[in-house]
C-alpha positions as CSV (number, residue, x, y, z in Angstrom):
1,M,17.1,35.5,100.9
2,A,20.5,36.8,100.1
3,D,19.6,40.1,101.7
4,R,18.7,38.4,105.0
5,C,21.9,36.3,105.3
6,P,25.4,37.6,106.1
7,P,27.6,36.9,103.0
8,P,29.6,33.7,103.3
9,R,33.1,34.5,104.6
10,K,36.1,32.6,103.4
11,A,37.6,30.5,106.1
12,T,41.2,30.9,107.2
13,A,43.6,28.3,106.2
14,R,43.5,26.8,109.7
15,Q,39.7,26.5,109.5
16,A,39.8,24.9,106.0
17,T,42.4,22.3,106.9
18,P,41.9,19.3,109.2
19,K,43.5,19.8,112.6
20,R,45.5,16.7,112.4
21,F,47.5,18.1,109.4
22,A,48.2,21.3,111.2
23,R,49.9,19.2,113.9
24,A,51.6,16.9,111.4
25,K,55.4,17.0,110.9
26,I,56.1,17.0,107.2
27,G,59.1,14.9,106.3
28,S,60.2,12.0,104.1
29,P,58.0,9.0,104.7
30,C,60.7,6.6,103.7
31,R,64.1,6.6,105.4
32,L,66.2,3.6,106.2
33,E,68.3,3.8,109.3
34,I,70.9,1.2,110.2
35,S,72.3,0.8,113.7
36,P,75.4,-1.3,114.5
37,S,74.5,-4.8,115.7
38,P,76.0,-8.3,115.7
39,S,74.1,-9.0,112.5
40,L,75.1,-5.8,110.7
41,L,76.2,-7.6,107.6
42,L,72.8,-9.3,107.3
43,V,71.1,-6.0,107.6
44,I,73.3,-4.4,104.9
45,V,72.6,-7.3,102.5
46,T,68.9,-7.2,103.2
47,A,68.8,-3.4,102.8
48,A,70.6,-3.7,99.5
49,I,67.8,-6.1,98.3
50,L,64.9,-4.2,99.7
51,L,66.0,-0.6,99.2
52,P,64.8,-0.3,95.5
53,V,61.4,-1.7,96.6
54,L,61.2,0.7,99.5
55,L,62.1,3.7,97.3
56,T,59.5,2.7,94.7
57,G,56.9,2.5,97.5
58,C,57.9,5.8,98.8
59,D,57.5,7.4,95.4
60,K,54.1,6.0,95.0
61,K,53.1,7.3,98.4
62,G,54.6,10.7,97.7
63,H,52.3,11.1,94.7
64,A,49.2,9.8,96.4
65,G,47.8,13.3,96.8
66,E,46.4,13.1,93.3
67,K,45.3,9.5,93.4
68,K,44.2,8.7,96.9
69,T,40.6,9.6,96.3
70,V,40.2,7.5,93.2
71,Q,37.5,5.0,93.9
72,K,37.5,1.4,92.6
73,S,33.7,1.6,92.3
74,E,30.9,4.0,92.9
75,D,30.2,2.2,96.2
76,D,33.8,2.2,97.4
77,F,33.1,4.9,100.0
78,L,30.3,3.0,101.7
79,D,31.1,1.2,104.9
80,K,32.3,-2.3,104.1
81,D,31.6,-3.5,107.7
82,A,27.9,-2.5,107.6
83,K,25.5,-5.0,108.9
84,P,23.1,-6.5,106.3
85,D,20.1,-4.6,107.6
86,E,22.1,-1.3,107.4
87,R,22.9,-1.7,103.7
88,K,19.5,-0.2,102.7
89,Y,20.3,3.0,104.6
90,L,23.7,3.4,103.0
91,L,22.1,3.0,99.5
92,A,19.3,5.4,100.4
93,A,21.7,8.2,101.6
94,K,24.4,7.5,98.9
95,P,22.8,9.7,96.1
96,F,22.6,12.7,98.3
97,F,26.3,12.4,99.3
98,V,27.3,11.9,95.6
99,A,25.3,14.9,94.5
100,V,26.9,17.1,97.2
101,A,30.4,15.8,96.4
102,N,29.8,16.6,92.7
103,R,28.5,20.0,93.6
104,K,25.2,19.2,91.9
105,Y,23.2,21.0,94.5
106,A,19.9,21.0,92.5
107,D,20.1,17.2,92.4
108,A,20.9,17.1,96.1
109,Y,17.9,19.3,96.8
110,A,15.6,17.1,94.8
111,L,16.6,14.2,97.2
112,L,15.4,16.0,100.3
113,S,12.1,15.1,101.9
114,S,9.4,17.6,102.4
115,H,10.4,17.8,106.1
116,A,14.0,18.7,105.2
117,R,12.8,21.4,102.7
118,A,10.1,22.8,105.1
119,R,12.6,24.6,107.3
120,M,16.4,25.1,107.3
121,S,18.6,27.1,109.6
122,L,22.1,28.6,109.0
123,D,23.4,26.3,111.7
124,Q,22.9,23.3,109.4
125,F,25.5,24.8,107.0
126,K,27.6,27.0,109.2
127,P,27.9,25.8,112.8
128,A,28.6,28.6,115.3
129,E,32.3,28.9,116.1
130,Q,31.9,31.2,119.0
131,D,29.1,32.3,121.4
132,S,28.4,35.5,119.4
133,D,27.6,33.4,116.3
134,V,24.9,31.3,118.0
135,Q,22.2,33.9,118.2
136,Q,23.0,35.2,114.7
137,N,22.8,31.7,113.2
138,Q,19.6,30.9,115.0
139,S,18.0,34.1,113.7
140,Y,18.5,32.9,110.1
141,A,15.9,30.2,109.5
142,F,14.1,29.7,106.2
143,D,10.7,28.2,105.5
144,N,9.8,26.2,102.4
145,V,13.3,26.4,101.0
146,T,13.8,26.4,97.3
147,A,16.5,24.8,95.2
148,E,18.1,28.2,94.6
149,Q,18.1,29.0,98.3
150,F,19.7,25.6,99.1
151,A,22.4,26.3,96.5
152,Y,23.0,29.7,98.1
153,L,23.4,28.2,101.6
154,M,25.9,25.7,100.2
155,Q,28.2,28.7,99.7
156,Y,28.7,28.8,103.4
157,V,30.0,25.2,103.3
158,E,32.4,25.9,100.5
159,A,33.6,29.1,102.1
160,A,34.5,27.2,105.3
161,H,35.9,24.0,103.9
162,G,36.6,24.3,100.2
163,A,34.8,23.0,97.2
164,P,33.5,19.4,97.4
165,R,35.2,17.0,95.0
166,A,34.6,13.4,96.0
167,P,32.9,11.2,98.7
168,K,35.3,10.0,101.3
169,M,33.3,7.6,103.5
170,L,29.7,7.0,104.7
171,Q,28.5,4.8,107.6
172,V,25.4,4.2,109.6
173,F,25.7,5.7,113.0
174,S,22.5,4.6,114.7
175,S,19.1,3.1,113.8
176,D,17.9,2.9,117.4
177,P,14.5,4.7,117.6
178,D,15.3,5.9,121.2
179,V,18.6,7.5,120.0
180,L,16.9,9.1,117.0
181,N,14.3,10.6,119.2
182,R,16.3,11.7,122.3
183,R,14.6,9.1,124.5
184,S,17.6,6.8,125.3
185,K,18.0,5.9,129.0
186,E,21.5,4.6,128.5
187,Q,24.4,6.3,130.3
188,F,25.6,8.1,127.2
189,G,22.2,8.2,125.5
190,A,22.1,12.0,125.3
191,M,25.5,12.1,123.7
192,D,24.6,9.4,121.2
193,S,21.5,11.4,120.2
194,M,23.6,14.6,119.8
195,F,26.0,12.7,117.4
196,A,23.1,11.0,115.6
197,I,20.6,13.8,115.0
198,G,22.3,17.0,116.2
199,A,19.7,19.8,116.3
200,M,17.0,18.0,114.4
201,P,13.7,19.7,115.3
202,D,11.2,17.8,117.4
203,W,8.4,18.6,115.0
204,I,9.7,16.0,112.6
205,P,7.6,13.0,113.5
206,A,9.3,10.4,115.7
207,D,7.7,7.4,113.9
208,I,9.2,8.2,110.5
209,R,12.8,8.4,111.6
210,R,14.8,5.4,110.5
211,A,18.5,5.9,110.7
212,S,21.3,8.4,111.2
213,L,24.4,8.3,109.0
214,R,27.6,10.2,109.2
215,G,30.1,10.6,106.3
216,Q,32.9,12.7,105.0
217,I,33.4,14.5,101.7
218,H,36.8,15.4,100.3
219,T,37.3,19.1,99.3
220,E,39.6,21.2,97.2
221,L,41.1,24.4,98.6
222,S,41.6,27.4,96.4
223,P,45.1,28.3,95.2
224,Q,45.3,31.1,97.8
225,E,44.3,28.8,100.6
226,L,46.8,26.2,99.5
227,Q,49.5,28.8,99.5
228,N,48.5,30.0,103.0
229,V,48.6,26.4,104.4
230,A,51.9,25.7,102.7
231,Q,53.5,28.9,104.0
232,R,52.4,28.1,107.5
233,E,53.8,24.6,107.3
234,G,57.1,25.9,105.7
235,I,56.8,23.7,102.6
236,S,56.0,24.2,99.0
237,V,52.5,23.9,97.6
238,E,53.5,20.8,95.6
239,N,54.9,19.0,98.7
240,L,51.8,20.0,100.6
241,K,49.5,18.4,98.0
242,Q,51.6,15.2,97.9
243,S,51.6,14.8,101.7
244,E,49.5,11.9,102.9
245,D,48.6,14.0,105.9
246,F,47.0,16.7,103.8
247,D,43.4,15.7,103.1
248,P,40.9,18.5,103.5
249,Y,37.3,17.4,104.0
250,F,34.1,18.1,105.9
251,N,31.6,15.9,107.8
252,L,28.0,15.4,106.7
253,K,25.4,14.1,109.0
254,V,22.0,12.9,107.6
255,V,18.9,11.4,109.2
256,L,16.7,9.2,107.0
257,V,12.9,9.3,107.3
258,V,10.2,7.4,105.5
259,E,8.1,9.6,103.3
260,G,5.7,8.2,100.6
261,G,6.9,4.7,101.4
262,Q,10.5,5.7,100.5
263,L,13.6,6.4,102.6
264,E,14.6,10.1,102.1
265,I,16.8,12.7,103.7
266,G,14.8,14.1,106.6
267,Y,17.5,16.3,108.1
268,F,21.2,17.1,107.6
269,E,24.1,19.0,109.0
270,F,27.4,20.0,107.5
271,L,30.1,19.9,110.1
272,P,33.9,20.7,110.3
273,P,36.6,18.1,110.7
274,S,36.9,16.9,114.3
275,I,39.3,15.0,116.5
276,M,36.5,12.5,116.9
277,D,36.7,11.5,113.2
């Protein structure tokens, strides 16, 4: 298969970094400003009391880059506001997200349904960025994908976004059968289906589709990519890593299906960060 696919190309720093950070203005998150007022004395006294607390909080935030993805429990990234009947979908999709986040691609592959393994396209791992990529990606489709082939295709995800390192969040997007099968008559039904199932092929039976989930996985950029981003932002790599605005990740969309009486991954797409996140 490696001969048929173009080799994964390493993304530029701009591609590998969420857009919101590229626009962020890096500066000190804690700065106390006092303006003259009739109650200036009260402000000064209050500031003298609170300043040590504020500075301590600022220091903790400044070093959050290394701790902000530490989870209190293994379910910490699951949607806390999920409805009771959605919980089973979160638990069914969780092992796949955890396996991908831990770069255990053989384990992730083992969690795919026969429908997901039957056929995969490059678009699922490397969405087209320009018109010239569309035809090329569509021409690379693979039947009866093996665990080794799946691991190879994951190189495209890592090249574009960095190496996965931890789950960030996971939520149920839709369990509406009409949305999951592009049959919704609602005003924005077509858009809902696009977000829910993307390019999921029609040959996957409609009656086995149960829910669409969308989540995010934290990634780690290579030293060179970190240097490139830091240089572009005009700050040091250390300050870049400590910034609360710096949090590289990618999106992962999955559709659960029923196979053998169990909920399994029937389809998936790896997607870049978006302003819709």
